[in-house]
C-alpha positions, 0 to 999 in steps of 0.5 A: 662826454658820450651821448646818454643814449646809444645812437640809433640807426638812421634810414639811408636817405636821411643819413645821406641827406645829413652827410650832404648838408654837414659832411657827417651824420649829426650825433644829436640826430642819431640820439633823437631817432630813438623817437623818429616822429620827434626827430622828424618834427624837430627837423622840419621845424628847424628847417622852417625856423631856418627859412625865416628872413626878417632878422639878419643872419649874422644876428641870429647866428650870434644869438644862437651861439650866445645861448649855446655858450650860456647853456653849455652846448659845445655841439651847437657852438661847434656846428654854429661856427662851421655854419657861420664859416659856410654862410661867409659870416665874419669868423673873427666875430663868431669866434668871440661870441662865447666871450662877447662881453669882453671882445671889442669886435661887436657892434652895439646892436650885436651886443644887445642881441646877445644880451637879449639871448642870454636874458631869454635863456636865464631861468627865470628869464631876465628880459627887461622892458627897456631891453626889449623896447630898445631892440624893438625900436631898431628891429621893428615888430616883425623882426622882434617877433622872429628873433624872440621865437628864434631864440626860444627855438635855439633854447629847445635845441641846445638844452636837448643836446646837452641833456642828451649828453651830445657834445662837440663833433669836430665840425669847426675844425675846418675853421681857421680860428678857434672858438674862444672859451666863455670866461669862468666867472660867468657861471655857465658850465660851458668849456670849449 
C-alpha cells in the first residue's frame, strides 16, 4: 500500500531532525505535512507524551505495539520495534507483542497492560471495572492516568497512519528478530 496522499516536501531543518532521530524521514510526517500546523502540533504533543515517566517504558512500548497490532498499523509496529531496540528493551518480548496471548514470554502485568490497551482500542471500548481496578492497584493513580492517556494518544497516531495509507518503512530491518504475525483468528486486519 502507498500513502493515500502524496508526500509533501518538508523544510530542510525538519528533515534533518527526522534523519538524526530515525535515520530517514518518516512517511507519516511527510503525509501530514500537507497541514504543517497539524504536523507540528502532533509532533509537539507526541514529544510531550514521550516525556511522561510515571509508567515503565517497557509497559508503554508493549501497550503501543498491542494497539498497533490490533488497529493494523504496520508502520507503528515497525518503528516501535526499532525504538524498543534503541531503548535496550527486551526484543524477544517486543517481537511477540502481536501474538501476546499465545506467547509465554510476558509477565502477568505486561499481559494485563496489553489487554487493557486492546480493550481501550475496541470500538466501542470494552474496558471493565475489574480490569481497570486491577491495573490501578498495581500501578497507582498517577501511572494509571498516564497509561490511559498514552493508549488514547497511540490510538490517534495508529488510526491516522492506517487511514492515510502509511505502512511499514523498514525501521525494524535493523533488528535481529522478526516481528511475530498477529493470529488470523483475532479479527484484526494486520499482517506484518
